[in-house]
C-alpha positions as CSV (number, residue, x, y, z in Angstrom):
1,A,-18.6,13.8,-4.7
2,M,-17.6,10.4,-6.0
3,V,-14.1,10.8,-4.5
4,K,-15.4,11.8,-1.1
5,G,-17.9,8.9,-1.1
6,A,-15.3,6.4,-2.1
7,L,-12.9,7.6,0.7
8,R,-15.8,7.6,3.2
9,D,-16.8,4.1,2.2
10,A,-13.2,2.9,2.5
11,S,-12.9,4.5,5.9
12,E,-15.6,2.3,7.3
13,Q,-14.6,-0.6,9.4
14,D,-16.7,-2.9,7.4
15,E,-14.3,-5.1,5.4
16,Q,-16.4,-5.5,2.4
17,A,-17.2,-1.9,2.0
18,S,-13.5,-1.1,2.5
19,L,-12.5,-3.6,-0.2
20,E,-15.2,-2.2,-2.7
21,A,-14.0,1.4,-2.1
22,L,-10.4,0.5,-2.6
23,E,-11.3,-1.1,-5.9
24,K,-13.1,2.2,-6.9
25,I,-10.1,4.2,-5.9
26,G,-8.0,2.6,-8.5
27,E,-10.3,4.1,-11.2
28,F,-9.9,7.7,-10.3
29,D,-7.6,10.0,-12.4
30,E,-4.0,10.9,-11.5
31,S,-4.9,14.5,-10.3
32,Q,-6.1,12.8,-7.0
33,S,-3.2,10.5,-6.6
34,K,-1.4,12.2,-3.7
35,V,-4.8,12.3,-1.7
36,F,-5.5,8.7,-2.4
37,L,-1.9,7.7,-1.6
38,E,-2.1,9.2,1.8
39,F,-5.4,7.6,2.4
40,L,-4.2,4.2,1.2
41,E,-1.0,4.4,3.3
42,R,-3.3,4.6,6.4
43,K,-5.2,1.6,5.2
44,L,-2.0,-0.5,5.5
45,N,-2.7,-0.7,9.2
46,D,-6.4,-1.8,8.8
47,P,-7.6,-4.6,11.1
48,S,-8.5,-6.7,8.0
49,P,-5.6,-8.5,6.4
50,F,-7.6,-8.5,3.1
51,V,-7.8,-4.7,3.2
52,R,-4.2,-4.5,4.0
53,T,-3.1,-6.6,1.0
54,E,-5.4,-4.6,-1.3
55,A,-4.1,-1.3,0.0
56,G,-0.5,-2.4,-0.3
57,F,-1.1,-3.3,-4.0
58,H,-2.6,0.2,-4.8
59,V,0.1,2.0,-2.6
60,A,2.8,0.2,-4.6
61,L,1.1,1.0,-8.0
62,M,0.6,4.7,-7.1
63,R,4.1,5.0,-5.8
64,C,5.4,3.6,-9.2
65,D,3.2,6.0,-11.1
66,L,4.4,9.0,-9.0
67,G,8.1,8.0,-9.4
68,M,8.3,6.9,-5.8
69,A,9.0,3.1,-6.5
70,Q,11.9,3.1,-4.1
71,K,9.5,3.5,-1.2
72,N,7.9,0.1,-2.1
73,S,10.6,-1.5,-0.1
74,E,8.5,-0.3,2.9
75,L,5.9,-2.7,2.0
76,I,8.1,-5.9,2.0
77,P,7.4,-6.6,5.8
78,L,3.6,-6.2,5.3
79,F,3.6,-8.7,2.4
80,M,6.0,-11.1,4.1
81,D,3.5,-11.3,7.0
82,L,0.5,-11.7,4.7
83,L,2.3,-14.5,2.7
84,K,2.9,-16.4,6.0
85,Q,-0.8,-16.5,7.2
86,D,-2.7,-19.7,7.6
87,D,-5.6,-18.6,5.1
88,I,-4.8,-19.9,1.7
89,F,-7.2,-17.2,0.1
90,L,-5.3,-14.4,1.9
91,R,-2.0,-15.9,0.8
92,K,-3.1,-16.1,-2.8
93,S,-4.4,-12.5,-2.7
94,A,-1.2,-11.3,-1.1
95,M,0.8,-13.2,-3.8
96,I,-1.1,-11.4,-6.5
97,D,-1.0,-8.0,-4.9
98,I,2.8,-8.1,-4.2
99,E,3.5,-7.9,-8.0
100,P,4.2,-4.2,-8.2
101,V,6.6,-4.3,-5.2
102,V,8.6,-7.1,-6.7
103,R,8.6,-5.5,-10.1
104,S,9.5,-2.1,-8.6
105,S,12.8,-1.0,-10.3
106,N,16.0,-0.6,-8.3
107,L,14.8,-2.5,-5.2
108,G,17.5,-5.1,-5.7
109,D,19.0,-6.5,-2.4
110,K,16.1,-5.0,-0.5
111,L,14.0,-7.8,-1.9
112,Q,16.2,-10.4,-0.2
113,P,13.9,-11.0,2.8
114,L,11.2,-12.1,0.4
115,I,13.2,-14.9,-1.1
116,P,12.5,-17.6,1.7
117,V,8.8,-16.6,1.7
118,L,8.6,-17.1,-2.0
119,I,10.5,-20.4,-1.8
120,E,7.8,-21.5,0.7
121,A,5.1,-20.3,-1.7
122,L,6.5,-22.8,-4.3
123,K,5.0,-25.6,-2.2
124,E,1.5,-24.3,-2.7
125,P,0.2,-25.2,-6.3
126,S,-2.0,-22.2,-6.4
127,T,0.9,-19.8,-5.8
128,T,3.7,-21.8,-7.6
129,Y,3.6,-19.8,-11.0
130,L,3.8,-16.4,-9.4
131,A,6.4,-17.5,-6.9
132,I,8.7,-18.7,-9.7
133,S,8.0,-15.6,-11.8
134,Y,8.9,-13.3,-8.9
135,L,12.0,-15.3,-8.0
136,G,13.1,-14.9,-11.6
137,E,12.4,-11.0,-11.4
138,I,14.4,-10.7,-8.3
139,G,17.3,-12.3,-10.1
140,A,20.8,-13.4,-9.0
141,I,20.2,-12.8,-5.3
142,S,17.6,-15.6,-5.3
143,K,20.1,-18.3,-6.5
144,E,19.2,-20.4,-3.4
145,A,15.8,-20.9,-4.9
146,I,17.0,-22.7,-8.0
147,P,16.7,-26.3,-6.4
148,A,13.1,-25.5,-5.1
149,I,12.0,-24.1,-8.4
150,R,13.3,-27.3,-10.2
151,M,11.4,-29.4,-7.7
152,A,8.2,-27.4,-8.1
153,A,8.4,-27.9,-11.9
154,E,8.9,-31.6,-11.5
155,R,6.0,-31.8,-9.0
156,D,3.5,-29.9,-11.0
157,N,4.1,-31.6,-14.4
158,D,2.6,-28.4,-16.1
159,K,4.0,-27.0,-19.3
160,T,3.4,-23.4,-18.1
161,I,5.2,-24.0,-14.9
162,D,8.0,-25.7,-16.8
163,Q,8.4,-22.7,-19.1
164,A,8.2,-20.3,-16.2
165,S,10.9,-22.3,-14.3
166,E,13.2,-22.4,-17.2
167,E,12.9,-18.6,-17.7
168,A,13.3,-17.9,-14.0
169,I,16.4,-20.0,-13.7
170,R,17.9,-18.4,-16.8
171,K,17.3,-14.9,-15.2
172,I,18.7,-16.0,-11.8
173,A,21.8,-17.8,-13.2
174,G,22.4,-15.2,-16.0
175,D,22.3,-12.1,-13.7
176,G,25.6,-10.6,-12.6
177,Q,27.7,-13.1,-14.7
């Protein structure tokens, strides 16, 4: 009953009800994963960009749990679009929610299209740390980001950003050499 109620709530066009229901869906046990995954994949086309980013996050996590992480490359265009929106709250939400996509194993070169978007995210203080971390995770193919990472670290004058920058640059420069 609780499962059906959450799915019904998340099917509503009301953005807040959908967001609350998507949060509940993350709490259910794995025996329902395939049902939820199919439902969440439909929410990737929701009219609300906030619902799309939340659905993208849960889809990526579930795919990882189900051994389907390779399919997370399909979410890259969704998150690229969300990270380019004017609404800073949406961009921050998308930056947080893209984590399981970036950290999906074996996506490698498929993450290349994200690099310019993440470089742009370095300019926004509220997304700098995550952008640096993700660029480091992506590794050697994000070498073009090193100057922008250094500039962000100099601009922010923040010890956490400095440490993240050093680690990211080490990962980027160290990969494949």
